[in-house]
Each structure stands twice: as C-alpha cells, then as structure tokens.
PDB file of N, CA, C and O in Angstrom:
ATOM      1  N   MET A   1      22.431  34.173   1.189  1.00  0.00           N
ATOM      2  CA  MET A   1      21.446  33.746   0.206  1.00  0.00           C
ATOM      3  C   MET A   1      20.313  33.010   0.919  1.00  0.00           C
ATOM      4  O   MET A   1      20.563  32.166   1.779  1.00  0.00           O
ATOM      5  N   LYS A   2      19.084  33.325   0.566  1.00  0.00           N
ATOM      6  CA  LYS A   2      17.937  32.666   1.172  1.00  0.00           C
ATOM      7  C   LYS A   2      17.776  31.255   0.644  1.00  0.00           C
ATOM      8  O   LYS A   2      18.189  30.931  -0.470  1.00  0.00           O
ATOM      9  N   ASN A   3      17.166  30.426   1.472  1.00  0.00           N
ATOM     10  CA  ASN A   3      16.871  29.056   1.065  1.00  0.00           C
ATOM     11  C   ASN A   3      15.773  29.080   0.005  1.00  0.00           C
ATOM     12  O   ASN A   3      14.662  29.536   0.275  1.00  0.00           O
ATOM     13  N   LYS A   4      16.073  28.596  -1.191  1.00  0.00           N
ATOM     14  CA  LYS A   4      15.100  28.601  -2.288  1.00  0.00           C
ATOM     15  C   LYS A   4      14.361  27.280  -2.337  1.00  0.00           C
ATOM     16  O   LYS A   4      14.948  26.219  -2.126  1.00  0.00           O
ATOM     17  N   LYS A   5      13.078  27.351  -2.613  1.00  0.00           N
ATOM     18  CA  LYS A   5      12.255  26.165  -2.823  1.00  0.00           C
ATOM     19  C   LYS A   5      12.193  25.902  -4.323  1.00  0.00           C
ATOM     20  O   LYS A   5      11.967  26.817  -5.115  1.00  0.00           O
ATOM     21  N   LEU A   6      12.393  24.656  -4.699  1.00  0.00           N
ATOM     22  CA  LEU A   6      12.339  24.278  -6.106  1.00  0.00           C
ATOM     23  C   LEU A   6      11.175  23.331  -6.337  1.00  0.00           C
ATOM     24  O   LEU A   6      10.817  22.528  -5.474  1.00  0.00           O
ATOM     25  N   LEU A   7      10.610  23.442  -7.490  1.00  0.00           N
ATOM     26  CA  LEU A   7       9.471  22.616  -7.856  1.00  0.00           C
ATOM     27  C   LEU A   7       9.669  22.119  -9.276  1.00  0.00           C
ATOM     28  O   LEU A   7       9.996  22.895 -10.174  1.00  0.00           O
ATOM     29  N   GLU A   8       9.475  20.844  -9.472  1.00  0.00           N
ATOM     30  CA  GLU A   8       9.531  20.276 -10.819  1.00  0.00           C
ATOM     31  C   GLU A   8       8.112  19.927 -11.236  1.00  0.00           C
ATOM     32  O   GLU A   8       7.383  19.260 -10.502  1.00  0.00           O
ATOM     33  N   VAL A   9       7.730  20.383 -12.418  1.00  0.00           N
ATOM     34  CA  VAL A   9       6.381  20.143 -12.919  1.00  0.00           C
ATOM     35  C   VAL A   9       6.486  19.383 -14.228  1.00  0.00           C
ATOM     36  O   VAL A   9       7.235  19.763 -15.128  1.00  0.00           O
ATOM     37  N   HIS A  10       5.729  18.312 -14.317  1.00  0.00           N
ATOM     38  CA  HIS A  10       5.694  17.521 -15.547  1.00  0.00           C
ATOM     39  C   HIS A  10       4.336  17.743 -16.195  1.00  0.00           C
ATOM     40  O   HIS A  10       3.299  17.554 -15.560  1.00  0.00           O
ATOM     41  N   LEU A  11       4.348  18.142 -17.449  1.00  0.00           N
ATOM     42  CA  LEU A  11       3.103  18.370 -18.184  1.00  0.00           C
ATOM     43  C   LEU A  11       2.834  17.166 -19.072  1.00  0.00           C
ATOM     44  O   LEU A  11       3.683  16.772 -19.872  1.00  0.00           O
ATOM     45  N   PHE A  12       1.654  16.586 -18.929  1.00  0.00           N
ATOM     46  CA  PHE A  12       1.320  15.394 -19.706  1.00  0.00           C
ATOM     47  C   PHE A  12       0.979  15.725 -21.154  1.00  0.00           C
ATOM     48  O   PHE A  12       1.291  14.948 -22.056  1.00  0.00           O
ATOM     49  N   LYS A  13       0.347  16.862 -21.383  1.00  0.00           N
ATOM     50  CA  LYS A  13      -0.052  17.236 -22.731  1.00  0.00           C
ATOM     51  C   LYS A  13       1.184  17.715 -23.500  1.00  0.00           C
ATOM     52  O   LYS A  13       1.938  18.562 -23.022  1.00  0.00           O
ATOM     53  N   LYS A  14       1.369  17.171 -24.666  1.00  0.00           N
ATOM     54  CA  LYS A  14       2.535  17.539 -25.475  1.00  0.00           C
ATOM     55  C   LYS A  14       2.169  18.649 -26.454  1.00  0.00           C
ATOM     56  O   LYS A  14       0.998  18.994 -26.611  1.00  0.00           O
ATOM     57  N   ASN A  15       3.164  19.188 -27.095  1.00  0.00           N
ATOM     58  CA  ASN A  15       2.994  20.220 -28.110  1.00  0.00           C
ATOM     59  C   ASN A  15       2.390  21.512 -27.557  1.00  0.00           C
ATOM     60  O   ASN A  15       1.546  22.135 -28.201  1.00  0.00           O
ATOM     61  N   ILE A  16       2.824  21.905 -26.372  1.00  0.00           N
ATOM     62  CA  ILE A  16       2.391  23.170 -25.789  1.00  0.00           C
ATOM     63  C   ILE A  16       3.604  24.095 -25.767  1.00  0.00           C
ATOM     64  O   ILE A  16       4.656  23.728 -25.243  1.00  0.00           O
ATOM     65  N   ASP A  17       3.465  25.260 -26.320  1.00  0.00           N
ATOM     66  CA  ASP A  17       4.549  26.240 -26.305  1.00  0.00           C
ATOM     67  C   ASP A  17       4.337  27.178 -25.120  1.00  0.00           C
ATOM     68  O   ASP A  17       3.459  28.040 -25.159  1.00  0.00           O
ATOM     69  N   LEU A  18       5.133  27.014 -24.073  1.00  0.00           N
ATOM     70  CA  LEU A  18       4.994  27.834 -22.874  1.00  0.00           C
ATOM     71  C   LEU A  18       6.117  28.852 -22.716  1.00  0.00           C
ATOM     72  O   LEU A  18       6.196  29.519 -21.685  1.00  0.00           O
ATOM     73  N   TYR A  19       6.974  28.985 -23.700  1.00  0.00           N
ATOM     74  CA  TYR A  19       8.053  29.958 -23.596  1.00  0.00           C
ATOM     75  C   TYR A  19       7.486  31.359 -23.496  1.00  0.00           C
ATOM     76  O   TYR A  19       6.578  31.737 -24.237  1.00  0.00           O
ATOM     77  N   ASN A  20       8.042  32.123 -22.562  1.00  0.00           N
ATOM     78  CA  ASN A  20       7.625  33.501 -22.275  1.00  0.00           C
ATOM     79  C   ASN A  20       6.176  33.573 -21.784  1.00  0.00           C
ATOM     80  O   ASN A  20       5.521  34.605 -21.933  1.00  0.00           O
ATOM     81  N   GLN A  21       5.683  32.499 -21.209  1.00  0.00           N
ATOM     82  CA  GLN A  21       4.335  32.458 -20.663  1.00  0.00           C
ATOM     83  C   GLN A  21       4.416  32.272 -19.152  1.00  0.00           C
ATOM     84  O   GLN A  21       5.360  31.666 -18.646  1.00  0.00           O
ATOM     85  N   TYR A  22       3.447  32.783 -18.452  1.00  0.00           N
ATOM     86  CA  TYR A  22       3.320  32.544 -17.025  1.00  0.00           C
ATOM     87  C   TYR A  22       2.316  31.422 -16.836  1.00  0.00           C
ATOM     88  O   TYR A  22       1.282  31.378 -17.503  1.00  0.00           O
ATOM     89  N   ILE A  23       2.630  30.520 -15.925  1.00  0.00           N
ATOM     90  CA  ILE A  23       1.681  29.467 -15.608  1.00  0.00           C
ATOM     91  C   ILE A  23       1.426  29.471 -14.104  1.00  0.00           C
ATOM     92  O   ILE A  23       2.261  29.920 -13.318  1.00  0.00           O
ATOM     93  N   GLU A  24       0.283  28.973 -13.729  1.00  0.00           N
ATOM     94  CA  GLU A  24      -0.066  28.867 -12.325  1.00  0.00           C
ATOM     95  C   GLU A  24      -0.075  27.383 -11.966  1.00  0.00           C
ATOM     96  O   GLU A  24      -0.692  26.574 -12.659  1.00  0.00           O
ATOM     97  N   VAL A  25       0.605  27.034 -10.891  1.00  0.00           N
ATOM     98  CA  VAL A  25       0.725  25.642 -10.483  1.00  0.00           C
ATOM     99  C   VAL A  25       0.059  25.469  -9.120  1.00  0.00           C
ATOM    100  O   VAL A  25       0.352  26.206  -8.178  1.00  0.00           O
ATOM    101  N   PHE A  26      -0.830  24.497  -9.025  1.00  0.00           N
ATOM    102  CA  PHE A  26      -1.476  24.158  -7.761  1.00  0.00           C
ATOM    103  C   PHE A  26      -0.874  22.852  -7.265  1.00  0.00           C
ATOM    104  O   PHE A  26      -0.743  21.894  -8.027  1.00  0.00           O
ATOM    105  N   ILE A  27      -0.515  22.814  -6.007  1.00  0.00           N
ATOM    106  CA  ILE A  27       0.087  21.614  -5.432  1.00  0.00           C
ATOM    107  C   ILE A  27      -1.004  20.819  -4.719  1.00  0.00           C
ATOM    108  O   ILE A  27      -1.628  21.312  -3.778  1.00  0.00           O
ATOM    109  N   TYR A  28      -1.227  19.600  -5.168  1.00  0.00           N
ATOM    110  CA  TYR A  28      -2.226  18.732  -4.573  1.00  0.00           C
ATOM    111  C   TYR A  28      -1.596  17.655  -3.709  1.00  0.00           C
ATOM    112  O   TYR A  28      -2.127  17.300  -2.656  1.00  0.00           O
ATOM    113  N   LYS A  29      -0.449  17.131  -4.163  1.00  0.00           N
ATOM    114  CA  LYS A  29       0.163  16.022  -3.456  1.00  0.00           C
ATOM    115  C   LYS A  29       1.642  15.954  -3.802  1.00  0.00           C
ATOM    116  O   LYS A  29       2.031  16.128  -4.957  1.00  0.00           O
ATOM    117  N   LYS A  30       2.452  15.702  -2.799  1.00  0.00           N
ATOM    118  CA  LYS A  30       3.883  15.489  -3.034  1.00  0.00           C
ATOM    119  C   LYS A  30       4.081  14.043  -3.458  1.00  0.00           C
ATOM    120  O   LYS A  30       3.593  13.125  -2.799  1.00  0.00           O
ATOM    121  N   ILE A  31       4.783  13.843  -4.538  1.00  0.00           N
ATOM    122  CA  ILE A  31       4.999  12.497  -5.058  1.00  0.00           C
ATOM    123  C   ILE A  31       6.154  11.806  -4.330  1.00  0.00           C
ATOM    124  O   ILE A  31       6.025  10.673  -3.868  1.00  0.00           O
ATOM    125  N   ARG A  32       7.289  12.515  -4.239  1.00  0.00           N
ATOM    126  CA  ARG A  32       8.454  11.931  -3.564  1.00  0.00           C
ATOM    127  C   ARG A  32       9.473  13.019  -3.274  1.00  0.00           C
ATOM    128  O   ARG A  32       9.400  14.118  -3.824  1.00  0.00           O
ATOM    129  N   ASP A  33      10.406  12.709  -2.418  1.00  0.00           N
ATOM    130  CA  ASP A  33      11.503  13.627  -2.135  1.00  0.00           C
ATOM    131  C   ASP A  33      12.505  13.612  -3.287  1.00  0.00           C
ATOM    132  O   ASP A  33      12.497  12.713  -4.128  1.00  0.00           O
ATOM    133  N   GLU A  34      13.359  14.621  -3.303  1.00  0.00           N
ATOM    134  CA  GLU A  34      14.408  14.678  -4.308  1.00  0.00           C
ATOM    135  C   GLU A  34      15.322  13.467  -4.147  1.00  0.00           C
ATOM    136  O   GLU A  34      15.610  13.038  -3.029  1.00  0.00           O
ATOM    137  N   LYS A  35      15.768  12.930  -5.259  1.00  0.00           N
ATOM    138  CA  LYS A  35      16.572  11.723  -5.228  1.00  0.00           C
ATOM    139  C   LYS A  35      17.618  11.785  -6.332  1.00  0.00           C
ATOM    140  O   LYS A  35      17.347  12.292  -7.421  1.00  0.00           O
ATOM    141  N   ILE A  36      18.799  11.276  -6.056  1.00  0.00           N
ATOM    142  CA  ILE A  36      19.855  11.166  -7.071  1.00  0.00           C
ATOM    143  C   ILE A  36      19.807   9.742  -7.609  1.00  0.00           C
ATOM    144  O   ILE A  36      19.796   8.779  -6.843  1.00  0.00           O
ATOM    145  N   PHE A  37      19.778   9.617  -8.934  1.00  0.00           N
ATOM    146  CA  PHE A  37      19.652   8.314  -9.564  1.00  0.00           C
ATOM    147  C   PHE A  37      21.003   7.851 -10.087  1.00  0.00           C
ATOM    148  O   PHE A  37      21.811   8.667 -10.531  1.00  0.00           O
ATOM    149  N   PRO A  38      21.251   6.558 -10.038  1.00  0.00           N
ATOM    150  CA  PRO A  38      22.551   6.030 -10.471  1.00  0.00           C
ATOM    151  C   PRO A  38      22.741   6.034 -11.986  1.00  0.00           C
ATOM    152  O   PRO A  38      23.861   5.897 -12.479  1.00  0.00           O
ATOM    153  N   SER A  39      21.634   6.191 -12.725  1.00  0.00           N
ATOM    154  CA  SER A  39      21.733   6.175 -14.189  1.00  0.00           C
ATOM    155  C   SER A  39      20.523   6.873 -14.792  1.00  0.00           C
ATOM    156  O   SER A  39      19.514   7.094 -14.123  1.00  0.00           O
ATOM    157  N   ILE A  40      20.645   7.213 -16.063  1.00  0.00           N
ATOM    158  CA  ILE A  40      19.525   7.800 -16.800  1.00  0.00           C
ATOM    159  C   ILE A  40      18.370   6.801 -16.873  1.00  0.00           C
ATOM    160  O   ILE A  40      17.205   7.183 -16.764  1.00  0.00           O
ATOM    161  N   LYS A  41      18.695   5.532 -17.056  1.00  0.00           N
ATOM    162  CA  LYS A  41      17.656   4.506 -17.127  1.00  0.00           C
ATOM    163  C   LYS A  41      16.852   4.452 -15.827  1.00  0.00           C
ATOM    164  O   LYS A  41      15.627   4.338 -15.863  1.00  0.00           O
ATOM    165  N   ALA A  42      17.526   4.531 -14.688  1.00  0.00           N
ATOM    166  CA  ALA A  42      16.841   4.517 -13.393  1.00  0.00           C
ATOM    167  C   ALA A  42      15.956   5.750 -13.242  1.00  0.00           C
ATOM    168  O   ALA A  42      14.847   5.659 -12.714  1.00  0.00           O
ATOM    169  N   LEU A  43      16.442   6.902 -13.702  1.00  0.00           N
ATOM    170  CA  LEU A  43      15.645   8.134 -13.665  1.00  0.00           C
ATOM    171  C   LEU A  43      14.391   7.993 -14.535  1.00  0.00           C
ATOM    172  O   LEU A  43      13.292   8.335 -14.099  1.00  0.00           O
ATOM    173  N   LYS A  44      14.552   7.499 -15.740  1.00  0.00           N
ATOM    174  CA  LYS A  44      13.410   7.310 -16.641  1.00  0.00           C
ATOM    175  C   LYS A  44      12.384   6.359 -16.046  1.00  0.00           C
ATOM    176  O   LYS A  44      11.181   6.601 -16.139  1.00  0.00           O
ATOM    177  N   ASN A  45      12.857   5.274 -15.435  1.00  0.00           N
ATOM    178  CA  ASN A  45      11.944   4.323 -14.808  1.00  0.00           C
ATOM    179  C   ASN A  45      11.179   4.974 -13.660  1.00  0.00           C
ATOM    180  O   ASN A  45       9.990   4.710 -13.483  1.00  0.00           O
ATOM    181  N   GLN A  46      11.847   5.823 -12.879  1.00  0.00           N
ATOM    182  CA  GLN A  46      11.182   6.501 -11.774  1.00  0.00           C
ATOM    183  C   GLN A  46      10.145   7.489 -12.286  1.00  0.00           C
ATOM    184  O   GLN A  46       9.065   7.610 -11.709  1.00  0.00           O
ATOM    185  N   ILE A  47      10.464   8.196 -13.367  1.00  0.00           N
ATOM    186  CA  ILE A  47       9.501   9.138 -13.950  1.00  0.00           C
ATOM    187  C   ILE A  47       8.249   8.400 -14.404  1.00  0.00           C
ATOM    188  O   ILE A  47       7.136   8.890 -14.216  1.00  0.00           O
ATOM    189  N   ILE A  48       8.424   7.234 -14.997  1.00  0.00           N
ATOM    190  CA  ILE A  48       7.281   6.419 -15.416  1.00  0.00           C
ATOM    191  C   ILE A  48       6.430   6.050 -14.196  1.00  0.00           C
ATOM    192  O   ILE A  48       5.203   6.134 -14.248  1.00  0.00           O
ATOM    193  N   GLN A  49       7.068   5.647 -13.115  1.00  0.00           N
ATOM    194  CA  GLN A  49       6.332   5.299 -11.894  1.00  0.00           C
ATOM    195  C   GLN A  49       5.625   6.522 -11.307  1.00  0.00           C
ATOM    196  O   GLN A  49       4.499   6.418 -10.821  1.00  0.00           O
ATOM    197  N   ASP A  50       6.286   7.673 -11.353  1.00  0.00           N
ATOM    198  CA  ASP A  50       5.672   8.917 -10.862  1.00  0.00           C
ATOM    199  C   ASP A  50       4.416   9.250 -11.665  1.00  0.00           C
ATOM    200  O   ASP A  50       3.391   9.626 -11.096  1.00  0.00           O
ATOM    201  N   ILE A  51       4.499   9.110 -12.980  1.00  0.00           N
ATOM    202  CA  ILE A  51       3.357   9.402 -13.854  1.00  0.00           C
ATOM    203  C   ILE A  51       2.198   8.462 -13.539  1.00  0.00           C
ATOM    204  O   ILE A  51       1.048   8.896 -13.474  1.00  0.00           O
ATOM    205  N   ILE A  52       2.490   7.190 -13.346  1.00  0.00           N
ATOM    206  CA  ILE A  52       1.443   6.218 -12.999  1.00  0.00           C
ATOM    207  C   ILE A  52       0.776   6.621 -11.686  1.00  0.00           C
ATOM    208  O   ILE A  52      -0.449   6.576 -11.572  1.00  0.00           O
ATOM    209  N   GLN A  53       1.570   7.010 -10.703  1.00  0.00           N
ATOM    210  CA  GLN A  53       1.035   7.398  -9.400  1.00  0.00           C
ATOM    211  C   GLN A  53       0.139   8.640  -9.523  1.00  0.00           C
ATOM    212  O   GLN A  53      -0.933   8.693  -8.920  1.00  0.00           O
ATOM    213  N   VAL A  54       0.572   9.626 -10.294  1.00  0.00           N
ATOM    214  CA  VAL A  54      -0.224  10.857 -10.463  1.00  0.00           C
ATOM    215  C   VAL A  54      -1.525  10.567 -11.211  1.00  0.00           C
ATOM    216  O   VAL A  54      -2.584  11.065 -10.830  1.00  0.00           O
ATOM    217  N   LYS A  55      -1.450   9.776 -12.260  1.00  0.00           N
ATOM    218  CA  LYS A  55      -2.658   9.456 -13.020  1.00  0.00           C
ATOM    219  C   LYS A  55      -3.662   8.690 -12.171  1.00  0.00           C
ATOM    220  O   LYS A  55      -4.868   8.889 -12.319  1.00  0.00           O
ATOM    221  N   LYS A  56      -3.187   7.818 -11.284  1.00  0.00           N
ATOM    222  CA  LYS A  56      -4.093   7.123 -10.360  1.00  0.00           C
ATOM    223  C   LYS A  56      -4.703   8.118  -9.387  1.00  0.00           C
ATOM    224  O   LYS A  56      -5.899   8.040  -9.104  1.00  0.00           O
ATOM    225  N   TYR A  57      -3.919   9.047  -8.871  1.00  0.00           N
ATOM    226  CA  TYR A  57      -4.408  10.026  -7.919  1.00  0.00           C
ATOM    227  C   TYR A  57      -5.524  10.879  -8.525  1.00  0.00           C
ATOM    228  O   TYR A  57      -6.544  11.129  -7.882  1.00  0.00           O
ATOM    229  N   PHE A  58      -5.319  11.324  -9.768  1.00  0.00           N
ATOM    230  CA  PHE A  58      -6.300  12.178 -10.441  1.00  0.00           C
ATOM    231  C   PHE A  58      -7.309  11.385 -11.264  1.00  0.00           C
ATOM    232  O   PHE A  58      -8.190  11.967 -11.896  1.00  0.00           O
ATOM    233  N   LYS A  59      -7.185  10.073 -11.258  1.00  0.00           N
ATOM    234  CA  LYS A  59      -8.098   9.188 -11.996  1.00  0.00           C
ATOM    235  C   LYS A  59      -8.161   9.548 -13.480  1.00  0.00           C
ATOM    236  O   LYS A  59      -9.236   9.698 -14.062  1.00  0.00           O
ATOM    237  N   ILE A  60      -6.969   9.681 -14.073  1.00  0.00           N
ATOM    238  CA  ILE A  60      -6.893   9.988 -15.519  1.00  0.00           C
ATOM    239  C   ILE A  60      -6.148   8.889 -16.240  1.00  0.00           C
ATOM    240  O   ILE A  60      -5.975   8.956 -17.457  1.00  0.00           O
TER     241      ILE A  60
END
C-alpha cells in the first residue's frame, strides 16, 4: 500500500452543502503537525487556537 497523504480542511462558512461536490483546496500554510489529544475538550481548545491563527494569517 502506498503512503497516503491526508489533509483536514476546516470551512468557516456554515450552511454549505458540499455533498457530492468537488472542491479545490489551495495550501498556503501548515498550521501544525498531527497530534493526539487527551480529551475532546483539549481538541476543541486546539481547534479554536488553530482558527485564531488562520484568521490572523489571512487577516479575516
């Protein structure tokens, strides 16, 4: 089996139906490496920090 690359994309705009749709993703900056979190709360807190970092990067 070949080594697969995985990408997680978070969409800020809500209420978008993307089922059965193709999307194009451009990579501008890596936020962080993959990480295992000790709890759901820790994961949620990290996602919040990731969003803050991305919004600062794109000035949104």
